[in-house]
C-alpha positions in Angstrom: 98.2 56.6 201.4 94.5 57.0 200.9 93.0 57.0 197.4 89.3 57.9 196.8 87.9 57.2 193.4 84.4 58.2 192.4 82.8 56.2 189.6 79.5 57.9 189.5 78.8 57.6 185.8 76.0 59.0 183.7 74.0 56.8 181.3 75.9 58.4 178.3 79.3 57.7 180.0 78.3 54.1 180.6 77.3 53.7 176.9 80.6 55.1 175.8 82.5 52.7 178.2 80.5 49.7 176.9 81.3 50.7 173.3 85.0 51.1 174.1 85.1 47.7 175.9 83.4 46.1 172.9 85.8 47.6 170.5 88.7 46.5 172.6 87.4 42.9 173.0 85.9 42.3 169.6 87.9 44.7 167.4 91.4 44.9 168.7 91.5 41.5 170.4 89.6 40.0 167.4 92.2 41.3 165.0 95.0 40.0 167.2 93.4 36.5 167.4 92.8 36.5 163.6 96.4 37.3 162.9 97.7 34.7 165.4 95.5 31.9 164.0 95.3 32.7 160.3 98.3 34.9 159.5 101.1 34.0 161.9 103.7 35.6 159.5 102.2 39.0 160.3 102.9 38.4 164.0 106.6 37.8 163.2 106.6 41.0 161.1 105.0 43.0 163.9 107.6 41.7 166.4 110.4 42.8 164.1 108.8 46.3 163.4 110.2 49.0 165.7 106.9 50.9 165.8 104.8 48.0 166.8 107.4 46.8 169.2 107.2 50.2 171.0 103.4 49.8 171.4 103.8 46.2 172.7 106.4 47.3 175.2 104.2 50.3 176.3 101.3 47.9 177.0 103.6 45.7 179.1 104.8 48.7 181.1 101.3 50.1 181.6 99.8 46.8 182.7 101.8 46.4 185.9 101.4 50.1 186.6 97.6 49.9 186.4 97.7 46.7 188.6 99.7 48.5 191.2 97.3 51.5 191.2 94.3 49.2 191.5 95.9 47.4 194.5 96.9 50.7 196.1 93.4 52.1 195.7 92.0 48.8 197.1 89.6 48.4 194.3 87.7 45.1 194.3 85.7 43.2 191.7 87.8 43.1 189.8 90.9 43.5 191.9 94.3 43.8 190.4 94.5 40.1 189.6 91.1 40.2 187.8 92.2 43.3 185.9 95.4 41.5 184.9 93.4 38.5 183.6 90.9 40.8 181.8 93.8 42.6 180.1 95.5 39.5 179.0 92.3 38.0 177.7 91.0 41.1 175.9 93.5 44.0 175.8 93.8 47.1 177.9 91.3 48.8 175.6 88.8 46.2 176.9 89.8 45.8 180.5 90.0 49.5 181.5 86.5 50.6 180.5 85.0 47.2 181.6 86.6 47.5 185.0 85.4 51.0 185.5 81.9 49.8 184.7 82.3 47.0 187.3 83.6 49.4 189.9 80.7 51.8 189.2 78.2 48.9 189.6 79.9 47.8 192.9 79.8 51.4 194.2 76.1 51.6 193.5 75.5 48.3 195.4 77.5 49.6 198.4 75.3 52.8 198.6 72.4 50.8 200.0 74.6 49.4 202.9 
């Protein structure tokens, strides 16, 4: 199986991806960390809420799927392990746009070879 992925991004697309990564890291992950540290009772409520549980489970289904696709496409820097660590540290909303930016940067570096 051969997968070709072109990450030739325009300046506007890069700005949008940087904004999405920042929102994922600082906004979504920041809200999560705030609730874990300062409002742990909200975490218990979220885990017992059927709607929030569905979103949590969806993330845990998508994460291994994305890791598999990254490994199948042989994407490096970050590879699937790096993507997994970025996702666990900062959410999928951070790791997906940030990884695309890294792959785009790596692709530009390889053009000179």
